[in-house]
C-alpha positions, 0 to 999 in steps of 0.5 A, spaced: 944 452 389 945 456 384 939 455 378 939 459 371 931 461 369 929 465 364 923 469 368 918 474 365 921 480 368 914 484 368 911 478 372 917 478 377 917 485 378 909 485 379 911 479 384 916 483 388 912 490 389 906 485 391 910 481 396 915 487 398 920 482 397 927 486 396 931 481 391 928 475 386 931 469 390 926 472 396 921 472 391 921 465 388 922 463 395 916 466 397 912 463 391 915 456 392 913 456 400 906 459 398 905 453 392 907 448 397 902 451 403 897 451 398 897 444 395 898 441 403 891 445 404 887 443 398 890 435 400 887 436 407 881 439 404 880 433 399 880 428 405 874 432 408 869 426 410 874 420 408 877 420 415 873 416 420 875 418 427 872 414 433 869 420 436 863 420 440 860 427 439 855 427 444 860 424 450 865 430 448 859 435 448 857 433 455 864 434 458 864 441 456 
C-alpha cells in the first residue's frame, strides 16, 4: 500500500544505520513490528498477578 509521509530525514537515516535496513520501507516495517511486539509484551507484563491458574506447584515439583 502506498502512503505519503513526512518523516524527519535525520531520524530516518539514523534508524537505517542502526538497523542496517537498506530501504526506508524496510526501516518503517521493522519499526512497526517492534512497536507491536513491545506493546504486546507490555500488555502481558500488565497481566502479572491477575491471572489465576489452577496449578498445584508442590504437586508439579514432586513429579519433576
